[in-house]
N, C-alpha and C positions, 0 to 999 in steps of 0.2 A: 349818381343818384337820379332816379327817374322822377319826372314830374308829370302830373296829369292836369289837364286843363278842364276837366269835366268829362261828361259822357259824350259819345259820338252823336247823340241825338240833338245836341245844341243846348241842353239844359245847364244851368250854372252849377258849379261844385258846391256842395252843402257842408262838407267837413271843414272844421277849423284846423289850421296848421298849428300844431302844438310844439313844434321844434323850438321856436324862439322862447316860448313860455318855459320850457324845460331848461333851456340854456340859462335864462335869468334865475330860475330857482336854484340851479347848481352853483352859480356864482354867489348867490346870497348864502347858501349853505356853507360854502368854503369860507366866506367872510366871517360867518358866525363861529365856525370852528377855530379860525385863527385868533379871534378876539377873546375866546374863553381863557381865563387865567389858568396857569399850570398849577395843579394841586400838589402841594408839598406836604410831605409827611415828616415833620420834624418834632422832636421832643426837646423843648427848651429846659435846660437844667441850670438852676442857680446854685452854684457851689459855694460853700461857706469860705470866708476869708481864713487863711491859715493863721494859726496862733501858736505860740511857743508851747511845746509839750511840757507837762509837769516834770520836775527834776527827777522824780523816781521812775519815770518811764524811760527805758533804754531801747535802742535799736540793736538787735543781734546781727551778727555778720553772716550767719548761716541760714536761719529761717525765723520769721516772725509770724505770730498768729493773731488774727482778728476774730473775736467772738462777739456775737450779738446775743444779749441776754433777754429774757422775757419782759423785763421792765424797760426795754429800749436802751439799756446801757451798752456802750461799745467798749470792749476790753482789748487792749493792745498788750500782748504777752502777760496777761493777768492784771494789768493796771488800767483803771477806767480813764478814758479820754473822750473829748467831745469831737464833733465832726471837723472843726477847724484844726484841732491838734492832730487828728488822724491824717489830714491832708499834709501837714508839715512833716509828720513822721514818714509818710510814704515818699515824699520828696527827698527826705534824708536818706532813705534806702537806695534811691536812684544814684546817689553819689558814691555808694560802695561798689567796688569792682571785685569780683563778679557780683551781680545783683543778688541779694538774698531772696530766698523763696518766701512768698507771702501765702500763708494758709488762711482760708476763710471758712469759719464754722459757725453758722447761725444756729441758735437753739431752736428746737422744734416749735416752741411756743413764742418765739420772737415775732414782733410785729412785722408784717410784710413791708410796710412803708419804710421802716427803719432799715430793713435789709436792702431794699432797692436804693435808698439814699446812699448807703455805704458802698454798694456795688458801683453806683455812678461816680462816687468820689474815687474809688480805686481805678475805674476805667479812665476818668479824667486826669489822673495823676501820671499815667503813662507806664505803670508797672507792667512788666512783661512776664516775670516769674511768679505766676499766680495759680492757685489751685484750691479746689473745694476739698475739705477733709471732714471726717466724721460721719459720712453717709453710709459707711459699711455696716454700722449698727442697725440700719434699717433695710438691709438686703432681704430679710425675711420678716413676715408679719409677726411670727412668734417671738423673735428677738426684740422687736419694738415694744411688744406688750410686756415682756419680761424686764425691760429696762426700768420700768416704773416701779 
């Protein structure tokens, strides 16, 4: 790096040396970047405690169907269950080998909040044989209008 001590005519140098100032600013910038907390994108889910399923609800060995009704009712193979019972039924299906298929069919008028809660319960239970059913009736607009 070349340095100049001023002009040849003997007058003093009038420019300020900004290199130390830039060095200090870069060090401060790096320190601020390091101290910024890491942004986490997490969704906290409070799953219900499992409770015993009602005696009339059975777990089938080949496939089970979960339906969400417009009134937020959860149906397991046609029988109404709550979220805690759904979790215990899902855990019971994991004990069956091979794992039975779980079919999920929310009603078109079912509340979104209930549908998301049920999907979170299914995801949290560890079920792997899972599928959405009933969407084929909405493959064309004319079919959805005729269904009503």
